[in-house]
N, C-alpha and C positions, 0 to 999 in steps of 0.2 A: 180543632181545625176548621178554618173558614173556607167556603168555596165561593168564588166570584166569577161571573161570566160577563165578558165585555161584548156588547152587541152593537149593531148599526141597522138602521132601517133599509139600507141599501149598500151595495158594494162600493169601495172606493172612498169612504169617508175618513180613512186613517185608523180604523179599528185595530188592524194587526200591527201597525207602526206603534201605537200606543201600548198594546199588549206586550210587545217586545221590550219597550222601554220599562214598563212596569216589572217585567221579568228581570231586567238588569238591575233595577233598583231594589228589588225584594231580596231578602236575606235568607229566608228558609222556606222556599216554596217549590211546588211542582207545577209544571206548565202542561196544558192540554190544548192541542189545536183541533177544535171540533168543526172546523170549516172544511169537512172532508171532501166536498165536491170541488173545491179549489183551494187546497191547503197551501199556505205560503209562509206560515210562521217559521218553518225550518230554514228558510232563505236568510232570515236575520239572526237566528239562534245557533245555526250551524251544528245540529245534533249529530253525535256518533251513535249509530243504531247498535243496540245491544241484543234486542230480541225482536223477531218478526213472526207474526201469526196470520194465517189466512182468515179472511172473513168470508163466510158462506152467506150469500144473499138469496135472491130469488132462484128457485129451481128452474131447470130448463128441460123441455120434453125431448125424448129420443125415440124414434121409431125403429123397432127391431125388424130388419128386412125379412127375416126368416118367418116371423109371425104375420107380417102385414099381408093382407089380401088385396090391397090397393082398391078399396071400396069408395074412396073419395070422401068419406064422412069427415075426417079430420081437416081436409082442405076446406070443406064447406063451412065448418063451424069456426075456424080460426079467423079472428077479426084483425089480426096483425099481419096477415099475408106472410106467415113465417114458415109455411110448408110448401115446398116446390119439389115435384117428382118424388114425394113421400120421403123427403129429407127435411129436417128441422133446421133452419137457420138460427143459431143461438143468438145473433145480434138482434134479430127482429122478435125472437120468442119473449114474451112478457111473463111467462110462468103462470098463466092464468088456469091452466089444467083442464080447460074445456075439452081439448082434444083427447086427453086422457080418459076422462069419464064418458065420452061419447064413442070410443072405439069399440065396436061390437066384438072383436076378438082379443082385446087387451094386449095389443101389440105395442102400445106406447108406454115408455117408462118415464118417470119423473125424477130426474137425478139432480143432486145439488151441484152448484157451480161456484167457483171462486169469483167474488165480485170486488175484491180489494184486499188490502193488507193493512194490519194494525202494527204499529211500532212502539217499542219502548227503548228510549234513547237517553243519553247523557249529554248535557251541554255545560259550558263553563259556568253557567248561572244556576244549574240544578237539573234534576231529572225532567224528562219530557215524554208525554204520551201523545202520539199523533198517528195519522192514518192516511191512506190514499185509496179513494174509491176508483175502480176502473171506469174510464169514461163511458157513459151511456148506461151504466148500471143504476139500479134503484136500491131502495132500502138504506138510504144514507142515515136515517134516523136510528136504525139499529147499530150501525157502525159508530155513530156519535156516542151512543150509550156505552159501547164497548171501550171506546177511547176514554170516557170519563170513569168507568169502572177501574180501568188500568191505572189512571192517575190517582184515584182514591186509595187504591190498594198500595201504591207506592208511598203516598203521604202517610198512610198508617204505619207501614213498615219502617219508614225512615223518620217518623215523628216530625213531619212538616207542619208548619203553622198555616199554610195557605195553598189552595188549589186554584190556580189562575187559569181561566178557560177563555180561549179565543173562539167565540161563537160564530155561527153562520149569520149572513145578512138576511133581513126579512123577518117573517113571522110564521114560517112553515114548520113542517115536522122536524127538521134538523134543529131549528131554533128552540122548539119545545123540549127536545131531548137535551139541549145544551143548558137550559135553565132549570131542569127538574131538581128540586131540593137544594138549590143553592141559597147562600145567606143574602146575597145582594147582586145586583147586575148594574153595569155601567153602560150607558147608551152614548155612543159617539155620533154626533150630529153636525152637519155643515149648515152654515146660515143661508140656506136657500128655501124657496117655497116648498119644494119637494121634501127637503130635509125636515122642515117643521111638520109636514104631514106624516112623514115616516116616523118621526119621533112620537107623535101622538098614538100611532099604531103600535109601536113597541111598548109604550107605557100602558096601553090597555091590555096588552098581553101580560105584562108583568103584574099589573093589578089583579088580573084573573087568577094568577097563580100565587098571589099574596107575597110578592118578592119586593124587597126595598129597592127602589130605583135611584140611580144617580145619573148625572148628565155632564158630559164634556162637550164643549163647542170647539170644534176644530177649524182652523183657518178662519177665525172669527172676523179678521180685519178685511176679508174680500167683500164683505157686505155688512157693514156695521149696523145698518137699519134692522136687517133681519136678526143679527146677533142680539140687538136690544130687545126685539120681539121674543126671542127665545128666553132671554134672561127674565123678562117680565112674566112669560108663561110659567117658568119654573118657580118664580116667587109666588105667583098667584095659586099655584098647585102644591105648594110646600115640598117641592122637589129640590134636593140639594144639588147646586150647580158647583161641580168640583173645580172646574178651571176653564179658562179661555186660552186656546193655543193659537198663536199667530201663524200666518202663512210664512214659511221659511224654505227657500230653495236648497238650503243645506240638507234638508230632509231627503231630498231626491238623491243627492250626492252620497249620503250615508246608505241609502237603499242600494245604490249601484256597488258600493263597497261591502254590502251584506253585513252591515253593522248598525245596531240601534243608535239613533241620533244622540242619545244622552252619553253614549261612550265615544262616538265619532267626533262630535264637536260640542263638549259640555257647556261652552260659553255661547252657543248659538241661542237666539231668541226662543225658538221651539223647545230646545232641550231644558232651558231654565224654567219655562212654563210648565213642562211635563213633570220636572222634579218637584216643583211646588204643588202640582196637582197630586202627585203620588203622596207627598208628605200629608196633605190634607185628607186624602182618602184613607190612608193607613191609620191616621189618628181617629177617624170616624169608625173604621172597621174593627180596630182592636181596642 
C-alpha cells in the first residue's frame, strides 16, 4: 500500500480539484481529506457518511459555583478574558489550565469538549475518511492524524493499493501530520512569484522529512514566464515535474456541478492534462 499526500503552499492553487480527479482516475484507493480546517473534498466526491466519531480536542475549564469563593484569582490569571462573573466562556477559553492550577479551593474543573467530528464514508470512487473541525477550535493536527489513521485502517481491511491524501495548505502542524510516513508528496503550484516562494518552502519541509517530492504546475498558461522558471527550477533540483495543467473555465463549471472535471468534461484541456499527469504519476509510483 502506497500513501501519497497532495500539498500546496497556499490555498486556492487547485489542490483539491486535482485530488478529486486523481480519486476518480484511481482504481483501488482510499481517500482522506486532511484539510480539516476548511474541508471541501466532499463537495466533489459526494460521500455517503457511514460512521461518525466525536473528536475531543482542547479541554475547557468549568467553575463549580458551589465550591467557588469568588476570590478573583482565576479572573486575574486568565490571559484570554474567558472568565466573567465567575463563568467560563467556552469560546474564549483556550484550555491552558492556568486557572485550574491557581484556584485556592480547587473549584475549577477541566472537562473534555467536542472539537469536531471524524467521518468514514463511501463514494462512487471508493472509501473516504474525512472530518470537520468546529470553527474556532484548535488541535487540527490531532484530527488530521485521526483521519489518516482511519484511512490506513480501511486500506488495510479492504486491501487497497493507495491512500490518497488531500493535505492542508502551508507548512504548519496540520501539514506535518498530513505527510508523516507517506511514500511521496505532490505539490500543486501556480506560476506566480508567491507560488514559486511557497513551492520552495513546501519542498524544504518535504526534504526535512525525507519524502520524495513531485510537482504539478496548475494554470501554467496564465504566466508562461513564471511557468518556465518553475520548470527550470525543478530540472536544476532533480524534482519530477508531473504535468502542466492549462487554465480552463470548464473546471469552474464542473465545481458548480460538484463533479471532478475529468468526469464532467473528459475532452476539456484541463481534463486531458490531468489524465496524462495521473498516468505519469501512477507509473512512477507503482
